C-alpha positions, 0 to 999 in steps of 0.5 A: 455323147460326145458334143462338137463344138464349133470355132471361129477362123478368118480366111487369108485371101485379100481379095475376098471381102470381110463377111467372106473371110469370117468362118466356122470350123467344126472342131468335130468334123474339121469342116468349114462353113461360111458365118453367113450360112450358119452359126454352125455345121449341121452335124453340131446343130443336129446332135445339140437338138438331140442332146436337148431332146434327150435331157427332156425325156431324162426329167420327164423320167425323173418327174415319172419316177418321183412321183412314183415314189412319192406317197400319199399322205393319210392326213388327206384322207383326214381333211377331206372326211373320206371313208376309202381305207388308208390301212394306217396302224399307228397315230401320232398324237401332239400332247402339248395342245391339252388333255389326251382325250381331246387331242386329235390323233394323226394317222400314219403308217409305221413302215414310212415313219421307220423309213423316214426315221432312225428315232421312229425306227428304234421306237417302232421295232423294239418293245417299246410302249409306243410299238405295243399301243400303237400310239406315239405322243409327242410333247412340246408340239403343236397340232399344225406343227406335228400334222406339218411334219407327219405330212413332210414325211410322205410328201417331202414338202412343207408350206412355211412362215417363220414359226412354222420353220422353228417348229419344224426345225425343233421336231426334224432334230429330235427325229433325226430327219435329216433332209427336212432340217435343212430345209428348214435351216435354209428357209430361216437363214434366208430370212435372217437379219440384223433384229433377229440374228442373236435369237437365231443364233441362239437357237441354231446352238440349242439345235444344231443348226451349223449353217444357221449358226454360221449366218447369224454369227456372221450377221452379228460380227459385222454389226459388232458395234451395235451388239451391246446395245441390244436387249437380247445381248445383255440376256445373253450375257446372263443365261449363256456367257459362253455364246457371248465369248465365241462371238467376241472370239470370232470377232477377234479372229476376223480382225486378225486375219483382215489385218493380216491381208492388209499387211500382205497386200502392202508388202 
């Protein structure tokens, strides 16, 4: 739908008062309307209202589609201890929580797992142990983090604090759930500060968090005068000097660019 716009114009008659000279001209219908009568012509006003109503209907339709496509999570049944069957066909176990006999299995649907993660797809579509047994053991993860991960696969929702964001980002990277990884990365960037910048820089490198690397690196090179005084810096020199070199290269590049900009402004 083509939107009409109104343009203010001045009449040229010297005999008219200043208020009478102010006119509104519609660029679509070319009719003029005194500004004291209306801010826009009636046709444009009605058309704007129609467009607004159309957008509202489209938004409501999209919300309805999202609600329709949203999977209900079998974890809701687990939490509510419902006896209603949820037809799950696989369970996930957080193996770091202790011996398998004491681990709480998290029920899920293979169809959901394979649609959300190419790693789960490869695991369950081929004749691997997980496909035959219907049990997926996930190491180095807490029950709470795994539960939040499975719930996200169904609902695209996660209640994050910093620790949960770290845990879920690791799982998202491991199982290639890109949307969740981006969600966690964005949250952690919002919590970035000088005190946690080095730790986050190292963490982001370990898990390929590109945007998080850039944000943490920017924070670090803006505080280079304080860098060598940090205990984390000394640990980084010993454990991963490659990252230290990267920090100094980024700092020098910024200094060169700043100097070049100053030279250009002088010229």
